[in-house]
N, C-alpha and C positions, 0 to 999 in steps of 0.2 A: 445639766451642766453643758455649756456650749463647747464644741470641739475647737481646739486651738490649732490654727495653721502655723507651722513653724516657718521662720524666715520672713514673715510679713508683719506689717504694723497691725496691732490689735487695739481696739478701743475698749477701755474699761471705765465704767461710770459708777459713781457711788453717791448716796445721799446720806448725810450725817444729820442726826437730830439730837441736839443736846437738851433741848427743851421743846415744848409743844408750840412755842411762839415763833421759833426761827428754824428753818431748814437750810442747810448748806449743801449744795451739790457741786460736783466737779467731774470732769472727764479728763482722763489721761490716755496717751497713746504709748504703747510699749511694743518694741520690736522683739518678738520671740525668736531666740537663736535656734538655728537648725542643729541637728545632732552633730554634724561635722564641726560647726562653730563651737559647740559645747566642748567637744573633744580637744579642739585647738586651745580654747581658753584653759581647760584643765591642764593640758600639757605645759602651757606657758606658766600657769600658777605653780605647778610642781617644780619646774625648772627654776623659777624665781625663789621659791622656798629653799631649794638646795643651795643656791648661790648665796642667799642671805645667811643661811646657817654657816657656810664656809667663812663668810666675811665676819660673822660674830666670833667664831673660834679664832680666826686670825687676829682680830683686835684684842681678844682676851689673852692670847699667847704673847702679844706684843706689849702688854701692860708691864710697866716696871713695878717693883714692890712699892715704891713711893706713891705712884699713881693709884695703885689698888688700895692702899691704906687711906689716901685722901678721899677716894670715892666712897669707901666703906664708912669713913667718919662722917661724910656728908649725909649718907643714907641713914646712919644711926642717929644723927642729930635732928631728924625730922620729928617734931612733936607728935605724940600719939595721945589720943583721948584716953585717959586712964580711969575714967569714971564708969561705974556700972550703971546700966540703964535701969530706970525705975518703972518704965512703962514700955509697951511695944510701939507706941507712937500712933496707934490706931485712932485714939480719941482726937489727937491733934490733926491727923489727916482728915478725919471726918469734918472737923471744924473748918479746915481750909476748903473742902468741897462745899460745905454749907454756905460759906461766904461767897464762893464763886457762883453758886447757883442763884444767890440773891442779887448779884450785880449784873 
């Protein structure tokens, strides 16, 4: 495994082969963050999560009873598939894959 230098652009290549007739290759460049950049990102992410949670609770506390009932009614009126599955879907999935392989 190649050693990754942090803070610099790294080249990553891949070749995908879905069938023997066609190969697809691509190259991407990724800038690997330094440990300091990772700590900064993590701190920013945590701070945002805390603020978003405060905002969520603020909005919930500000809801009137009427608004809460309207929102609940809307959520409860969403149709739900009430039928029981007869198969796992594996056979149907394999048929889709077979058709894709032929095209």
